[in-house]
N, C-alpha and C positions, 0 to 999 in steps of 0.2 A: 904611777897613774889612778884617779878614782876610782876606787876599789869594785862600789856596785856599777861606776860606768864598766868596769874589763868584763865582770859579771856576766850583767847583760849583752855585754856584746858577743862575750865565749857564747850566752844561751844561744844568741838569735844569728851570729856569722856563723852559723856551720860548712862542714866545704862542699856540705848539698848544696846547700842553701846560694852559697859564691859563688858555686857552677848553672845551678838550677837559672835560678834570674836573671845575670843576661844569656843562656841559649834561648830560655821563651821569649823574652824579648826582641831578640835579634829575629826570634822564627815571626813574632808578629806585628814586627815595623816592617818586616823582607815583606810578609804580603803584603801591607798597604801600600811597599813603594810601590807591586803589581799589581795596583788598582786605582785608574784615572795619573799616570805618569810623572806615578811618584805625591800626587796633588795631597793625597788624605794619609803620611806620614806626620805631620804634625798633628794635625785635629784630633787622630788617633791617642798619640804622645798626651797631650795633653789631658788627656782624657781618663788613659793609665797613671798620669803620675793622681790626678783628683782624685781615682777609685786608691790609687799607696796613701797619697800620704793622708787624704780628710776618711777616707772610713774607713779602712784599716790601719791607721795612722791614728786615730783615735780610740780604736779600739782596744788600741795597745797599752796607750797611754792610761784610760779607766781602767784597761787588770793591772799596771804594774801595782799596785798596792791592795788594792779590792781582790784579786786574785792571789801576792803574798798571804791577807789575813784568813779567803780561807782553805789557804792551806795549810794554815797555823803557821808559818815563816817569818812572819810579822816580825812575833813576840823580839824571835833571836835578833832580828835587824837592829829591833830598837831598841835591844841594851848591847851593840858593837856599839866602836867607837867612833863611828864615822858621825859625822857634823850634822845637822839640818841641810846646810846648801850645797853639801855634797850627797850628800839622798839625795836632790831635789832634784838637782840636775843630770844625779847619774841615773835613776827616772825615768824621768824628762826623755832626754839623750839615749841611753840607751836600748831602753822598751822601744824605741822607733827604729832602733839604724837598720834597719833590714829594711825599713817602707824607705828613706831615707836612702839609703842604697839604690835601688830598685829608680828613687825616682832620678838619680842622679845619673844614672846610664840610660835615660829615656832625657835628658834633656837637648845632647845632642840631638837626639829625634828629633824634638818639637822643637825647635831652628834650622832643619833640615827645612822645608819649606822658602824659597827666595824672601815671603810674604808673612817670613813667620812674625811674628810679633814678640819682643822681648820683654817688652812693659806690662804684659797682660800674662805672661811664664812667670816673674815677677809675682804680681798680683796673687797669682796662682799657689809658689811658694810661701809666701806671706800667710794665706790662708788656712792652707795645712799645717804650719805650725803655730797660728792661732788655735786652728779645730782640737788641736795636743795638747796644748795647755790648757786649754779651759775641759778639758777631759778628764786633766789630772788634779784642776783645781776640782772640780764637784766632784773628783772620787774620792778626796782628802773629809771634801765637807759630808758629804757624804760618812764613812769610816767615821767622825767624830759626831754625828747623828742618830745612828742607828749602824750600832757594830757586830749585829745580827741581817739574818736575809743577808745576805753580799751579793747572791748569785745574779739575781736580778739587777740589783741595781748599778752593777758594771751597763746593763746595757741605760741605765738611766743616766750618769755619766757620759758616757759616750751621744747618747741626744744631746746635753748640753751643748755635745765639741759640735757634733751635726748643724747645731744651732748658732751656734757663734762662727761655724764656715759660714753658712747662709749670710750673719750679717756683714764678716768678713768684706763679700766678693760683693754684696752691694754695696758698699761705701766707697769699696775699692772698684767705681765704675770708670772707667777709663772716653766711655765715653763723653764723659762728663765736658765741654770746654769753655762753662763761665767761672766765673773766678770767687773766688769766698773770701768775703768779706770777716773778719776776725778781730774784734778791737779795733774795728777801720782801715787795718794795713790789712790789704790784698794781696793773695796767696794765689797761684793757678793751679785747679782743683787737683787735677794729679795728685802732682807732688806732693800739698799738702792732705791729702789723704793715706796717701801711701806715710809719709810722717806719722800722724795719728794711730794709723794700725799699725806702726812696730814699739808707739809709744806703748801705746794699752796692749800689748805682748806684750812688753814689757813690764805692766805692772800685774798683771798677769802671774808671768813668775815671778816677782815680789807677793805675792798672794802664795804661790805654792810653798817658796820657804815661811809663811809665816806660820801656815799649816801643820807645816813639817815640823818645826821649831814645838809648835805643841806636842804633836804624833809622839814627838824625840820626848817630853819632859823637860823643854827648857823652859822657863819663865821666856813668857809672851806679852805682852800688854799690847792695846789695842790701837796701836801706833799707825802700823801697815792700812789698814779700811778707814782711818779716820782721816789719812796723808791723801788717800784714794778716793774719796767724798769729796775735800776740798778741792781736789784737780778737776774733777769730776764738774765739780760745782761753777771753776772759775776759765772751765773752757768750753762748757755748755752756753754759761751765759756769756761769755765770744760771741757766740756769735747774733747776737742782739743789735748787732751794729745799726746805726744812729746812717747808713747808706744801706739798707737794705729796704723797702716799700716801704710796711706802716710804720715800720719808727723813723723815717727820712725826718717828719717833720716836729719830732723831739727836741727840744731844747736839753740841755749836759744832767740833767740833775731828773728828768722827767726819763732819759736814755740809762740812765743810774736806777735809780726805779727797775723797771725795765727790766734789769740785767739782776738787780737782785733777786725779783719775785721769781724770776727763773732758780735762781741759785738756789734758791726756797723751796723750792719743788723737788730737784734733783736733790738735795740733802736729805728730802725727807724720805723720796722714794729708795735711794741707797740706804736709808737709816731701815726703814720696813725690812729691807733685805735682810742684812745685816739680823734684826731681831729675830727670825725665819730661820734662820742660818745659825743661830748660836745654842748651844747645847744649854741647858733648861734645865728646869726641875725646882725641888725645894730647898735640896742641898748645897746648890750653886747658890742661891738669891741667901741663905741664911749666912754663908758666907761674904754674902755681897752684903748681908742686916752685920753682920761681927768686924766686918773691916771698918764700914761708917762709926763706929764705934770707936774702933781702936783707936782711928784719927790718924792713921799710919799711912803716909803716904805711895810710899810702895806698896808696902800691901792690897791698899784702894784702887793703882793701875793693876796690882798680877792678879785680882778677881774680879775688875771691873768687863764686863760687859760689850764687846764691839759696837752696839747701838745708842749705851750710853751719852757719848762725846758728839754723836750725831745727832742726837737727840738735842743736847746743848746748843747747836751750831742752828739745829731747827729752829731752838726758841728765840736764840739770839738774833735773824735773819730776819722772825716775824714779828718781832718787836721791833727792828729797823722799821719796814714797813708801816708796820703799826706809827711808827713813833713820826716819820716822812709825811702821812697820810695825814693827819694831825695838826703839821704844821703847813702841807701847802694839799688843800683839796684839788683845786685847778689841777696839777701836777698831776696826783693820782689820777686821775679821771682818764687822763690824755692817754697816759702810760697804760690805766686797764683796757682801755676800748684800743688801743692798740695794741696789745698782748692778748686781749679775751674778747676780742670785735664785737662788741658787746657794751650800748651808749650806758645797761643796768649796771657794769662792774662794779664792783671794786674790789681793791687789791688787798687793801689792810683786812675787811673782815673775809674775807678767802684766803688769807694769810694766818690768818686766826683758825681757821675752818681747818685747813690742811692740818696743822702743831695736831688738833685736838682730835683729831679723827688720827692720826699717828698714835699719838700716846692711848687715843683705844684701843687700834689695832693691836701694837704692844701686849695689853691688859691682855687681849682676848685670846693673843699665845699663852700667853704667861700662866693665863686660865685654867685650859685644858693642858699643858702639858707639866704644869707642880706638880699634879699628881703621876709619880713612873710608873706605875702598874697600868695606867691609859693604855690601850689598842690604838696604835695611828694615830696619835694625840694632833702631829703634823696635816695628813688628810685632812681631818677633820677642821681646823682650824683653817682650811684652803678651801674646803667646801662651806663652811658658814661664807667665811669673804665672797663668794663664786653668789651667794643669794645675797649680802649683805651689796653689793658694788654691781654686781651683774642682772640678777633679776629680777632682783623687788623693782629698782628704777625700772626696767623697764613694764613692769606692770604699772608704776606710779607715771607715770608718763603718756602708756597708751588709753590710761584710765583720765588725761588731760589737769588730775593732778598736779601740776609740777613749784606748786607750793607750799607739796609737801618734801621732793625731793631736798633737800637742807639734811633732812631727818636722815635720809641715808648716806646719800655721798658731799661732800665738800664742793659747794658752791657759789658760783661767781656772779649771781644774781640777788636778787629779795634786798631788804631789808637787814643792817649787819644782827640784828638779836634772832629772824629769823635762821641765818644761817647757822649760832653759833649758842642757842640755845637747847636744841635737842641734841647736838653732839653734848653738855655740859654734863644734861641728865644723864645720857650712856655711860658719861664717866664715872658720874656718883653709880651706877647700877654695875658696869664692870668692880670698878673698887670694892664695895661691899662683899660682890663673888669673890673676886680671887680674896679680900679675911676671911670669910669664913669657911674659905678652903684653908688654908694658912689655918686657922686656927683649929680645924679639925683633924688635916694632917701632923701638923707637932703635937695633935693630945696621942695620937696614933705613935708618934715616932718616940715620946717621953714612952706611952708603953710597951713597948717595943723595948724598950730601954733598959 
């Protein structure tokens, strides 16, 4: 048996807990059975399963690594002979085994009522698993970024798990009876949503494995996030079907352009997230520069940040959209109208603006995090982005200055020069600031050496 899983099982499933859990649940469901001729048993059991798997389980999963770090036992585990896959599922399933024990005991009670909903129970179990996966994934990301001040970050990781649970619960809404059209194939909503939930949970497990490889000092190329980005781009673009509403009037070329545009947006968003969550600093930037200088593909892949392939994919999809727009303005206009719901839409200029804003944001993140002595640089970056994408656009639109909007956010309307030139100027400014800080830090490191 996996040593990490066995260790967690021995810690979690003590004799006291093994006896106390069924006794407490028996008393609880017995009391519920006395109310309304047993009609309250299933709802109470469903609520208990939610508390166990989502509220408690996400906390245990978030604490499985960060708790070890705070207890100063994580380094000894990292030096053990246990591999990243064994450590990953040993942490995920071992730390939460007690809540799954309680949930398993509650399943008969959840199905007690004659009108019990088995599909809703499956939905709840998948939601609980997904929340735990997301909490452990977030804790590993936090551990990479901020190895100090860990106890509060357990709560942050748990919040990610809770948000993931809410997202999954809304996706797996069995009340929908509509048909899903995905790449012009039709599926029942319930089956499609459940399979999608399983797939995304599997991607979360793969993300845990990749992060654990990095924690255990294994060679880790940016393959996992790149594959996930491609999958999400293809997955989301599939909903832009010619059998749906605004896209029904598009021909095959226009529909392809609409799918490509949606994939471009998805790639840009996930690349932004990767750039924000990736460990940064001038030391890492020097490694990237040195790897580029050596020309060794293996070394370049080893030090390549996870956002770099996504940025390349965003560039490729942006260029494809621009090429199609240059060849067929009519097709572009119809596809832009269908997606943007605006007669002034320009998908080519909009895609270029999205890419340039993405590069600008990555530059801002690295400018703020380049100096390792700065306090809470990522929090500062979030504040700046809230101002740039939230407060300033609200002020601009409130004053009736819509023409200024392309300088602040990617804009689907207006002349292409207006949509692209302001962000190019911002890119030049950010590039100059990065060069200035790089030179200053390089001099400081040279003097210290």
